[in-house]
N, C-alpha and C positions, 0 to 999 in steps of 0.2 A: 559619578563622572569626576567629581572634584578630588576623590581619592585617586582615581587613576592618574590625573593631571599631575597631582603632588608626588607620585611614584616616578611618573617620568622625570620630572623637574630633579628628582634626587639622583637617578641614575645617569642624567646627562651632565652631572657636575664633573669637572675634570679634576678637582682636588677633593679628596674626601677629608670631611670634617673630623676633629680631634677624638671624637667619640664613636669613630666608624667602627673599630673592633669589638666594643661591646655591644653595639647595636647589632652588628653581624651575627654575634652569638645569639642574641635574641631571637633574630629572625630565622636562625636554622633551628632554634627550638621550636618556634611555632609553625615551621613547615612552610614559611613565606618564600616565594622565589625571589631570588636577587641576582645580580650580576657581579662578579668578581671584580671587573674593571669596566670603565666606560667606553662605549665604541669610538673609534678614531673619528674625529671630525672631519667632514668632506672638505677637500682643498678647493679653493676659488679656481675655476679652470682658467688657462692662460688666454683664452679669447675674451672672457670677461672683463680681466685686468687689461688686456691690450685695447680692446675695443669699445667696452661700456663702461669704463671706469668712469666717466664724466657723468653718465645717466643713473648709476646704480651703487657706485661706491664711494664717490665723492660727498662727504656729508653736507657740505653747503648745498650742492645741486639737488641732493636727495630732497631736502627741506623745500627747496623751489620748485621742484617737479611733482611732488607729491599731493596734487590738488586736482579735483575733479573738473575745473575749468581747462587746465593743462591737457588732461585725457581728452576732453571734448575737442579741443582745438587740433590735438594729434590725429584724431580719427575722423575729423572732418564734420563734427557735429552728430555723428552716428552712434556715439558711446551708449547713450540710452537705449537706443533701438538693439543695438547688439548684445548689450547687458540682457535685456529683456528676452531676446531670442534664445540666451544660453539658460535663463532661469525657467523658461517653459519646458526645459528637458528635466528639470529637478524637481522632486516633490518635498513638500514638508515631512519632516522625520526621518529624511534620509541621511546615511552617513557618507559624507563627501570629502574628497581630496581636491585641494586647490593647489597644484603645484607652482611655485612662484607667486611671490608677492606682486599685487597690482597696484598701481597709484590710485589715488583717489578713494572712493567710498565703496569699490566694488566688493571687496571681501565683508566690509560690514552690511552692506544689502544682501549679500548672500547668506551669510548667518541669520539675518532676520527672515529671510525667505524660507530657510529651512525649518525655522521656529524652534521653541524650547525642547521639543522632542527629537530633533536632529541633532548632527554633531558636523561641524566644518573644521577640518584639519589643514592649515596652510603650511605649506613647506618654502624654504627658499635656502639656497647655498651660501648666500651673503648674510654675515651677521648683522649689519647694518639694517638690512631689509627684514630680518626676523625681529629686530628690536622695534621697528616702525611699525610692522604688523601688529605686534603684541600691544603696543600704545593704542591702536585704532581699534582692537577689538577687547579691549578691557572692559569688563563689566557684562560681557556676554558669556554666559557659562556654556553654552553650545559650540563656542569657538575656542580653537588652540592653535599656536603656532609653535613650530620647531624647524632646526635646521636639518636639511636632507639635501640629497642630489636627486634631481628628477629622473635621473636614469635609473635609480633603484630607491624609490621614495620609502618604501617599507610601510608598515602600519596596516596593510590590507588583510583581507579583501574589503573594499568599499563598494557601496551601491553604485556610486557614480564617481567620475572625475571630471573636474571642470577645468580645462587648460585654456585660459584667455590670453591671447596674444603673446605667447611664449616661443612657439615654433619658429617663426622668422627671424628670430635674434640667434638661433643656435647654426653651428656649422653643419654641414651635411651629415658628418658621422654622428654627431651630437642628436640630431633630429632623428635618425633611426633608433638610436638607444633610449631616447627620451619618449618615443611613441611607443616603443617594445615595453619599456617599463611601466607605462601607464596603463598600456592594455592588459598587462599581466597583474595590474593592482585592482581589477574589477571582479567580482564574483560573477558565476553564471546568471545571465539575466541582465547584469549589469551594464552601463554604459560609459563610455568616454567621450565627452563633449569638447570639441575642438573650435574655438573661434578665433579666426586670424586673418591675415592678408589673402588675397587671391588675384590672380591676373584679370585685370580689368577688361572690358570691351576695348577693341582697337581705336574706336573713336572717342572714348571717355575722356573728358576735358582734363582731367586730374591725372592722366597716365603719364605725361612726360614730367611733371613736377614730382610726382610719387616716385618714378624711375630714377630721378635726379637725387632726390633724398635717400633712396636705398643706396645709391652707388656712392654717396658721400658719408652717410651715417650709418647704414644698415647693410653690410655688405653681404649678409647671408639671406636676405629676405627673398631675393629672387628664386630662391629654391623652391618656395612655394607658387611661383608663376610656372616654373618648369614641371613640377611634379604635383600629383595629387596625394593628399595626407597619407591616403591608405597605402601608397607605394612605398612609404617608409615602414610599413610593418612587415616584420618577418613572417607573421603567420596571419595574414589579412583574411583567410578563409575561415577562421575560427569566429569571425565577426561579420553582422551585416552591417552595411555602410549606407549612408544617405548624405547628402549635401544639399544647402541652401546658398545662394549667393545673394548679396546686397549691394545697394548703392552702385549700380551698373557693373557689379561683377568685382569690385575692388576688395569686398571682403566676404567670407565665407563662414559658415557653420557646417561643421562634418561631426556626424554622431555615428560611433561605432558601438554597437551593442553586441556583447557576447550572446553566442548561439546557446 
């Protein structure tokens, strides 16, 4: 696995080293596969710059927000419970994709859950989030981070995908493209685990304040109040779907398993 990672780091370089041509000839002689040029880096979406710069792109705020205590407060003390619910769907030794970095220790805990025989691949479209994830996962050989768009993450097929609180931050068209991209990334029998917001019970004491927060800071989140996650899938019939809700319906876990 260390060899694979070093090869990936090599092909992702945007500027080839000075001895690239001699090494290229050696690779050809050995029959080793190579890329002639690096793939184009994904662009930061306009919605991410315009709506979420303060949370995910601003270096000062990234440092301030990337803590377990902050995540726990944002999720009304339910973070550990929801993390555990996601992990129950994943087995040690599996190859798992996590699209989008998660603040706190989620990725670290997931990598440890998968164990030394597993593989966790974290992707994110923002370079600052990729760098932060790499720092947190340093020293864990079963974990790697790379830059990618969740709509077409590449690297599959995976045994499972764990999508933790990403969908509520995406515009409607992105929700559909990301759901399709993640569903396409799992092998037959594989599953995609979505943990995210859900429309709470109408008498939920936090419904009003959550609605106010969404209207102020999370303009795309109520898409998950209006639609089931399966509604965003172009080929939902290729998967079996199950859903559990938590904390008075404010949160949900949806599992899509490829038939």
